[in-house]
N, C-alpha and C positions, 0 to 999 in steps of 0.2 A: 503494499499499500504506499502510495507516494506521500511525502510529508507536505502538509499544507503550510505554505509561507504565511506568517501573520501579517495582517494588514498594518500599513504604516499610518502614524498620525497625520492629520491634515497638514500640520506645519511642514511635513516632509514630502508634500506633493511635488512631483516633477523631478525627484531625485533618482539616482541610479543605485540600485542595491549592489552591495559587494559580497562576493562569495568569500568563505573563509580563506585567508591567505592571498586573495586576489590583489595584485598591485595596482597602484594609480599613480600617475606622474603629477609632481607638483613642485613649484618653487615660488618663494615669496621673499622679496628683499626691495630696497629702494630703487634698484635698477629696473624693476618690472614696470611696464608702462601704466598699469593699473593699480599701482601701489596707493594704499589707502582708500580705494574706490569702495571697498567693502565695509568701510567704517561710517556709513550714513544711510539713513532711512532703512534700518534693519531691525528686526525683532530679535533681541538678545534676551533669552531667558536666563536669569541669574540663579545660581545654586546657593545654598546656605554658605558655603566657604567663599564664594565669590563676594557676597555681601560683606562677610567679616573682613576679608582681606582689603577690600576697597575702603571700607570704613576706616580701617586702621591706617591705611596708606594716606587718607585725607584727613586723619586726625578727628573723625567724627564719631559721635555716639551712633550706634547701629540704627536707632530710630530716626535720628536726624539725617542719616545717610539715605534711609528708605524714603523719607518725606521729601528730600531734595532731588534724588536721582533716580527714582523708580516709580513705576505704575503698576497696579495690580488689577488686570482686567477680570471682569465678572461676567461669565455667560452661563447659561443653563448647562452646557455640556461639561464645564469644569467641575471635577469632583474634589480638587484640592486647590489651594491658593497658588498662584503663579506670581512671581515677582519678575518684572521686565525693566531693563535699563531704559530711562527716559532720555530720548534724543533732544538735542537742542531745539528751542522753539524758533526756528528759522526755516526758510523754504528748503534748504538742502538737508535739513534734519541730521546734521552730523552728530557723531558721538561727542559727549561732553568732555571726554578725555583725549580727543584727537588734537594733536599739535602739528605744527608744520613739519617737524622732523619725524612724525609718526605717532605711535601710541604713547601718551604720557604716563601711562600706568602698566607699561608692557610686562614688567616683572610680576605684577599681580593681575594681568588681565583675565577677564572671565574664562570659565570652562569652554563656552561656545566659541569663543575667539581662538583659544588654543586648538580646538578641534578642527576648525575651518581648514579645508573644504570637506572634512570628514563630518558625517552626522551619526548619531546613535539613537536608537529607540529601544524601549523595553516593551515587549508585547504584554497584553493583558494577563493578569495572574491566572494560573490554573492550579487546581488542587494537587499537592504533591509534586509540582514541577517548578523548580526555580526558573525564573524567566532568563532566557539567554539574549543578550544584546544583539540587535540587528544594526548593521553598519551600512550607511549609504554615502554617496558622494554628491555634493552640490556642484553642478556644472552651470553656474550662473553666467549670463552673457557678459557681465562686467569684469569678470575674473579671467585673466590671461595666464595665470599661474601654470595651468596645465599644458599650456602651449609653448612654454619657453624651452629654448635649446638646453638649458642647464637643469630642466625639470627632472629630479631624481625619482626612481620607482620607489614607492612606499607601500607597505601593507598597513592595515589598520593598527595592529600591535606596534609596529615600528614607529608610525607617526605619533601615536599616544605616548610612547616612551620618550621620544625625542622632545615633545612638547610639554613634558612634566605633567601629563594628564593622569598617569598611572598613580602617582602618589596622592593626587587629589581624589581620585576614584576610591582608593583604599580608605582614606579618611571618611569619605561620605558614603561608604558601603551601607551604613545604618540608615541613611536617607533613602537610599534606593530600595531598601527592604520595606521601608514605611510606605513609600508611594506604589510599591507593586505588591502590597500585602494581600494575602488570600481573603481578607475581609471584604475586599472590593470585587471579588469574583462575581461575574454575571452583571455587574453594573447596576444591581437593584438596590444597594445600600449606599447612602451618602452621609458624610459627617454633618452634624447639625452645626449651626453658626458658632456655638460656644467651643466645640472641638476644633473647628477650623480656625478660630482665633488662637487657640492653645498652640496649634500646629505652626501657625504663622509666627508667633512670639518666639517659641522654642528654636525653630529652625533658622529664622531670619533676624529677629531683633534680639540678638544674644545678650546685649548689655542689660536690656529689660528682663530677660530670663535670669540673668544672674542676680539681679536685684530681688526677683520673685523668690529665688532660692534662700537669700540671705536676709531679706527684709520682711518676709511674710511668715506664716506658720509652717512653711514647707519642711524645715529641719525638725520640728516637733512632731510631724506627721509621718516622715519617713526617717529610717535609720540608715545613716550614711557612715562609710568607713572613714575614720579621721584623716587618714592619708588623702583619700579621694576628696573629701570635703575641703581640705587645705588647697588642693590643686584646682578645685572648681572657682576659687576666689581670683586666681591669677593666670591660670593656663586656659587660653581660649579654645585650643584644639580639645583639650580635655573636657571642657564644658560643652562643646559641640557634640562630641560622642556621647556624653551623658544626656544631652537633650534627646538624642535619637533613642536612648534606652528608656528614658522616662516616657516618651510619647508612646512607646509600645504599651506601656501600663495605662496612660491617661486615655488613649484613644480606643485601644482594643481589649483592655482588661487583662493584659498578659502579665504573669507573675515576675516581672523584671525589677520591681522595687520591693523593699521590705518595709511594710507598714507597721508603724508602732501601734501598741494597743491603746485604747481609748483613754486610759488613765495616764500613760506616759505622754500622750499627745494633748493633755490638758482638757479633755473631754471633747475636743473637736472631732468631727467625723472625718 
């Protein structure tokens, strides 16, 4: 029986699917005629680590970064909150971080920018089957990187390694497990507004999530290892990993947290 290829999200319409190990040619540098052409009027979805890194680079509280530089579209089709980079309010709609010499935040550029021209999608969750990523190639008219004489052949794995995506994917593995969780199988269940807000705060507004842990009844309700608790106060990446762990408890009721008894929690539920 032949394997049915999963359908791609609408955002990936018009792309070319890559088979495992299939190479694609690409080169990008200031000498390419289209250099920076991909940095305007584009939909860039930000991951939790993208938001954190950009906020730290700009010296902003994560909430302030979200308010200044992102939009969160709301449609009936969306099951989860999406954070997108806000383009400049001008006819060309350039990226706010684009400078004359190129990307002004290149070392902390978003996951989508690192991946381009490669795209990745996770198929809908199936019971007992961890989702395998599907890779595609964007062949946009404005991009001439694939046509250059110095365009090297890349596989999806080689490109992701070269662009520093593998390390980011490892840190955000818990996030992918959340958004592809079996709870969503069949598309019949949706998070209510309260849980959507919790997910948005813990994943994207990490400074507010840290305050939630240390300035609310959180530590009276949950038992935390002292070493972990100390790390959450200062280590952003440890806090992000913990956020993914807590959300499995908060959203899906999984036993990923140790709840103190009512007496130890001061009688609070």
